[in-house]
Chimera marker file (.cmm) of the C-alpha trace (Angstrom):
<marker_set name="trace">
<marker id="1" x="-29.100" y="6.886" z="0.044" r="1" g="1" b="0" radius="0.5"/>
<marker id="2" x="-25.680" y="8.494" z="0.245" r="1" g="1" b="0" radius="0.5"/>
<marker id="3" x="-24.408" y="5.686" z="2.461" r="1" g="1" b="0" radius="0.5"/>
<marker id="4" x="-25.858" y="3.054" z="0.129" r="1" g="1" b="0" radius="0.5"/>
<marker id="5" x="-24.083" y="4.562" z="-2.891" r="1" g="1" b="0" radius="0.5"/>
<marker id="6" x="-20.858" y="4.869" z="-0.911" r="1" g="1" b="0" radius="0.5"/>
<marker id="7" x="-21.044" y="1.204" z="0.096" r="1" g="1" b="0" radius="0.5"/>
<marker id="8" x="-21.724" y="0.044" z="-3.473" r="1" g="1" b="0" radius="0.5"/>
<marker id="9" x="-18.955" y="2.176" z="-4.974" r="1" g="1" b="0" radius="0.5"/>
<marker id="10" x="-16.318" y="1.191" z="-2.430" r="1" g="1" b="0" radius="0.5"/>
<marker id="11" x="-17.001" y="-2.481" z="-3.142" r="1" g="1" b="0" radius="0.5"/>
<marker id="12" x="-16.341" y="-1.982" z="-6.869" r="1" g="1" b="0" radius="0.5"/>
<marker id="13" x="-13.162" y="0.096" z="-7.014" r="1" g="1" b="0" radius="0.5"/>
<marker id="14" x="-9.450" y="-0.568" z="-6.372" r="1" g="1" b="0" radius="0.5"/>
<marker id="15" x="-9.013" y="2.625" z="-4.318" r="1" g="1" b="0" radius="0.5"/>
<marker id="16" x="-12.005" y="2.744" z="-1.910" r="1" g="1" b="0" radius="0.5"/>
<marker id="17" x="-10.354" y="5.492" z="0.169" r="1" g="1" b="0" radius="0.5"/>
<marker id="18" x="-10.727" y="7.918" z="-2.782" r="1" g="1" b="0" radius="0.5"/>
<marker id="19" x="-14.494" y="7.452" z="-3.196" r="1" g="1" b="0" radius="0.5"/>
<marker id="20" x="-16.491" y="10.595" z="-2.415" r="1" g="1" b="0" radius="0.5"/>
<marker id="21" x="-20.259" y="11.036" z="-2.612" r="1" g="1" b="0" radius="0.5"/>
<marker id="22" x="-22.027" y="14.377" z="-2.362" r="1" g="1" b="0" radius="0.5"/>
<marker id="23" x="-25.775" y="14.613" z="-1.937" r="1" g="1" b="0" radius="0.5"/>
<marker id="24" x="-27.707" y="17.620" z="-3.224" r="1" g="1" b="0" radius="0.5"/>
<marker id="25" x="-31.316" y="17.604" z="-2.048" r="1" g="1" b="0" radius="0.5"/>
<marker id="26" x="-34.274" y="19.372" z="-3.548" r="1" g="1" b="0" radius="0.5"/>
<marker id="27" x="-37.939" y="19.307" z="-2.581" r="1" g="1" b="0" radius="0.5"/>
<marker id="28" x="-38.835" y="16.135" z="-4.462" r="1" g="1" b="0" radius="0.5"/>
<marker id="29" x="-35.468" y="14.983" z="-5.798" r="1" g="1" b="0" radius="0.5"/>
<marker id="30" x="-31.967" y="14.037" z="-4.762" r="1" g="1" b="0" radius="0.5"/>
<marker id="31" x="-28.826" y="14.262" z="-6.892" r="1" g="1" b="0" radius="0.5"/>
<marker id="32" x="-25.929" y="12.077" z="-5.836" r="1" g="1" b="0" radius="0.5"/>
<marker id="33" x="-22.528" y="12.964" z="-7.271" r="1" g="1" b="0" radius="0.5"/>
<marker id="34" x="-19.843" y="10.306" z="-7.051" r="1" g="1" b="0" radius="0.5"/>
<marker id="35" x="-16.115" y="10.907" z="-7.487" r="1" g="1" b="0" radius="0.5"/>
<marker id="36" x="-13.569" y="8.092" z="-7.739" r="1" g="1" b="0" radius="0.5"/>
<marker id="37" x="-9.903" y="7.793" z="-8.682" r="1" g="1" b="0" radius="0.5"/>
<marker id="38" x="-9.345" y="8.332" z="-12.435" r="1" g="1" b="0" radius="0.5"/>
<marker id="39" x="-8.369" y="4.697" z="-12.966" r="1" g="1" b="0" radius="0.5"/>
<marker id="40" x="-11.578" y="3.510" z="-11.240" r="1" g="1" b="0" radius="0.5"/>
<marker id="41" x="-14.053" y="5.453" z="-13.394" r="1" g="1" b="0" radius="0.5"/>
<marker id="42" x="-14.322" y="2.560" z="-15.832" r="1" g="1" b="0" radius="0.5"/>
<marker id="43" x="-15.107" y="0.148" z="-13.014" r="1" g="1" b="0" radius="0.5"/>
<marker id="44" x="-18.000" y="2.331" z="-11.847" r="1" g="1" b="0" radius="0.5"/>
<marker id="45" x="-19.409" y="2.759" z="-15.350" r="1" g="1" b="0" radius="0.5"/>
<marker id="46" x="-18.845" y="-0.808" z="-16.546" r="1" g="1" b="0" radius="0.5"/>
<marker id="47" x="-19.039" y="-2.207" z="-20.055" r="1" g="1" b="0" radius="0.5"/>
<marker id="48" x="-21.613" y="-0.259" z="-22.045" r="1" g="1" b="0" radius="0.5"/>
<marker id="49" x="-22.713" y="1.431" z="-18.815" r="1" g="1" b="0" radius="0.5"/>
<marker id="50" x="-24.209" y="-1.680" z="-17.254" r="1" g="1" b="0" radius="0.5"/>
<marker id="51" x="-22.829" y="-1.198" z="-13.754" r="1" g="1" b="0" radius="0.5"/>
<marker id="52" x="-23.816" y="2.474" z="-13.439" r="1" g="1" b="0" radius="0.5"/>
<marker id="53" x="-27.259" y="1.594" z="-14.804" r="1" g="1" b="0" radius="0.5"/>
<marker id="54" x="-27.646" y="-1.060" z="-12.089" r="1" g="1" b="0" radius="0.5"/>
<marker id="55" x="-26.423" y="1.364" z="-9.401" r="1" g="1" b="0" radius="0.5"/>
<marker id="56" x="-28.929" y="3.974" z="-10.595" r="1" g="1" b="0" radius="0.5"/>
<marker id="57" x="-31.744" y="1.399" z="-10.454" r="1" g="1" b="0" radius="0.5"/>
<marker id="58" x="-30.908" y="0.518" z="-6.842" r="1" g="1" b="0" radius="0.5"/>
<marker id="59" x="-30.683" y="4.185" z="-5.815" r="1" g="1" b="0" radius="0.5"/>
<marker id="60" x="-33.958" y="5.030" z="-7.590" r="1" g="1" b="0" radius="0.5"/>
<marker id="61" x="-35.678" y="2.183" z="-5.732" r="1" g="1" b="0" radius="0.5"/>
<marker id="62" x="-34.347" y="3.461" z="-2.403" r="1" g="1" b="0" radius="0.5"/>
<marker id="63" x="-35.490" y="6.990" z="-3.277" r="1" g="1" b="0" radius="0.5"/>
<marker id="64" x="-38.945" y="5.790" z="-4.325" r="1" g="1" b="0" radius="0.5"/>
<marker id="65" x="-39.328" y="4.187" z="-0.915" r="1" g="1" b="0" radius="0.5"/>
<marker id="66" x="-38.858" y="7.665" z="0.567" r="1" g="1" b="0" radius="0.5"/>
<marker id="67" x="-41.194" y="9.252" z="-1.987" r="1" g="1" b="0" radius="0.5"/>
<marker id="68" x="-38.439" y="11.057" z="-3.898" r="1" g="1" b="0" radius="0.5"/>
<marker id="69" x="-36.704" y="10.877" z="-7.258" r="1" g="1" b="0" radius="0.5"/>
<marker id="70" x="-32.967" y="10.317" z="-7.473" r="1" g="1" b="0" radius="0.5"/>
<marker id="71" x="-30.213" y="10.796" z="-10.025" r="1" g="1" b="0" radius="0.5"/>
<marker id="72" x="-26.635" y="9.519" z="-9.865" r="1" g="1" b="0" radius="0.5"/>
<marker id="73" x="-23.838" y="11.345" z="-11.678" r="1" g="1" b="0" radius="0.5"/>
<marker id="74" x="-20.244" y="10.182" z="-12.061" r="1" g="1" b="0" radius="0.5"/>
<marker id="75" x="-17.797" y="13.100" z="-11.877" r="1" g="1" b="0" radius="0.5"/>
<marker id="76" x="-14.119" y="13.057" z="-12.706" r="1" g="1" b="0" radius="0.5"/>
<link id1="1" id2="2" r="1" g="1" b="0" radius="0.2"/>
<link id1="2" id2="3" r="1" g="1" b="0" radius="0.2"/>
<link id1="3" id2="4" r="1" g="1" b="0" radius="0.2"/>
<link id1="4" id2="5" r="1" g="1" b="0" radius="0.2"/>
<link id1="5" id2="6" r="1" g="1" b="0" radius="0.2"/>
<link id1="6" id2="7" r="1" g="1" b="0" radius="0.2"/>
<link id1="7" id2="8" r="1" g="1" b="0" radius="0.2"/>
<link id1="8" id2="9" r="1" g="1" b="0" radius="0.2"/>
<link id1="9" id2="10" r="1" g="1" b="0" radius="0.2"/>
<link id1="10" id2="11" r="1" g="1" b="0" radius="0.2"/>
<link id1="11" id2="12" r="1" g="1" b="0" radius="0.2"/>
<link id1="12" id2="13" r="1" g="1" b="0" radius="0.2"/>
<link id1="13" id2="14" r="1" g="1" b="0" radius="0.2"/>
<link id1="14" id2="15" r="1" g="1" b="0" radius="0.2"/>
<link id1="15" id2="16" r="1" g="1" b="0" radius="0.2"/>
<link id1="16" id2="17" r="1" g="1" b="0" radius="0.2"/>
<link id1="17" id2="18" r="1" g="1" b="0" radius="0.2"/>
<link id1="18" id2="19" r="1" g="1" b="0" radius="0.2"/>
<link id1="19" id2="20" r="1" g="1" b="0" radius="0.2"/>
<link id1="20" id2="21" r="1" g="1" b="0" radius="0.2"/>
<link id1="21" id2="22" r="1" g="1" b="0" radius="0.2"/>
<link id1="22" id2="23" r="1" g="1" b="0" radius="0.2"/>
<link id1="23" id2="24" r="1" g="1" b="0" radius="0.2"/>
<link id1="24" id2="25" r="1" g="1" b="0" radius="0.2"/>
<link id1="25" id2="26" r="1" g="1" b="0" radius="0.2"/>
<link id1="26" id2="27" r="1" g="1" b="0" radius="0.2"/>
<link id1="27" id2="28" r="1" g="1" b="0" radius="0.2"/>
<link id1="28" id2="29" r="1" g="1" b="0" radius="0.2"/>
<link id1="29" id2="30" r="1" g="1" b="0" radius="0.2"/>
<link id1="30" id2="31" r="1" g="1" b="0" radius="0.2"/>
<link id1="31" id2="32" r="1" g="1" b="0" radius="0.2"/>
<link id1="32" id2="33" r="1" g="1" b="0" radius="0.2"/>
<link id1="33" id2="34" r="1" g="1" b="0" radius="0.2"/>
<link id1="34" id2="35" r="1" g="1" b="0" radius="0.2"/>
<link id1="35" id2="36" r="1" g="1" b="0" radius="0.2"/>
<link id1="36" id2="37" r="1" g="1" b="0" radius="0.2"/>
<link id1="37" id2="38" r="1" g="1" b="0" radius="0.2"/>
<link id1="38" id2="39" r="1" g="1" b="0" radius="0.2"/>
<link id1="39" id2="40" r="1" g="1" b="0" radius="0.2"/>
<link id1="40" id2="41" r="1" g="1" b="0" radius="0.2"/>
<link id1="41" id2="42" r="1" g="1" b="0" radius="0.2"/>
<link id1="42" id2="43" r="1" g="1" b="0" radius="0.2"/>
<link id1="43" id2="44" r="1" g="1" b="0" radius="0.2"/>
<link id1="44" id2="45" r="1" g="1" b="0" radius="0.2"/>
<link id1="45" id2="46" r="1" g="1" b="0" radius="0.2"/>
<link id1="46" id2="47" r="1" g="1" b="0" radius="0.2"/>
<link id1="47" id2="48" r="1" g="1" b="0" radius="0.2"/>
<link id1="48" id2="49" r="1" g="1" b="0" radius="0.2"/>
<link id1="49" id2="50" r="1" g="1" b="0" radius="0.2"/>
<link id1="50" id2="51" r="1" g="1" b="0" radius="0.2"/>
<link id1="51" id2="52" r="1" g="1" b="0" radius="0.2"/>
<link id1="52" id2="53" r="1" g="1" b="0" radius="0.2"/>
<link id1="53" id2="54" r="1" g="1" b="0" radius="0.2"/>
<link id1="54" id2="55" r="1" g="1" b="0" radius="0.2"/>
<link id1="55" id2="56" r="1" g="1" b="0" radius="0.2"/>
<link id1="56" id2="57" r="1" g="1" b="0" radius="0.2"/>
<link id1="57" id2="58" r="1" g="1" b="0" radius="0.2"/>
<link id1="58" id2="59" r="1" g="1" b="0" radius="0.2"/>
<link id1="59" id2="60" r="1" g="1" b="0" radius="0.2"/>
<link id1="60" id2="61" r="1" g="1" b="0" radius="0.2"/>
<link id1="61" id2="62" r="1" g="1" b="0" radius="0.2"/>
<link id1="62" id2="63" r="1" g="1" b="0" radius="0.2"/>
<link id1="63" id2="64" r="1" g="1" b="0" radius="0.2"/>
<link id1="64" id2="65" r="1" g="1" b="0" radius="0.2"/>
<link id1="65" id2="66" r="1" g="1" b="0" radius="0.2"/>
<link id1="66" id2="67" r="1" g="1" b="0" radius="0.2"/>
<link id1="67" id2="68" r="1" g="1" b="0" radius="0.2"/>
<link id1="68" id2="69" r="1" g="1" b="0" radius="0.2"/>
<link id1="69" id2="70" r="1" g="1" b="0" radius="0.2"/>
<link id1="70" id2="71" r="1" g="1" b="0" radius="0.2"/>
<link id1="71" id2="72" r="1" g="1" b="0" radius="0.2"/>
<link id1="72" id2="73" r="1" g="1" b="0" radius="0.2"/>
<link id1="73" id2="74" r="1" g="1" b="0" radius="0.2"/>
<link id1="74" id2="75" r="1" g="1" b="0" radius="0.2"/>
<link id1="75" id2="76" r="1" g="1" b="0" radius="0.2"/>
</marker_set>
């Protein structure tokens, strides 16, 4: 899931070299924290949060396939 989020984020931003994803795993859940360059935060979130909502849907589907729950957080 970490690699999937990294691939999606790098495709969206102007500075793909500054994209970082950390994965924190629990028993039944995974939290993915994504950091991008300050000027790319808006590109990850999108208008009215549409892009981050779509990214979260894709990650949740990938997590469900593994029998887990997932959350994606954008950090600055």
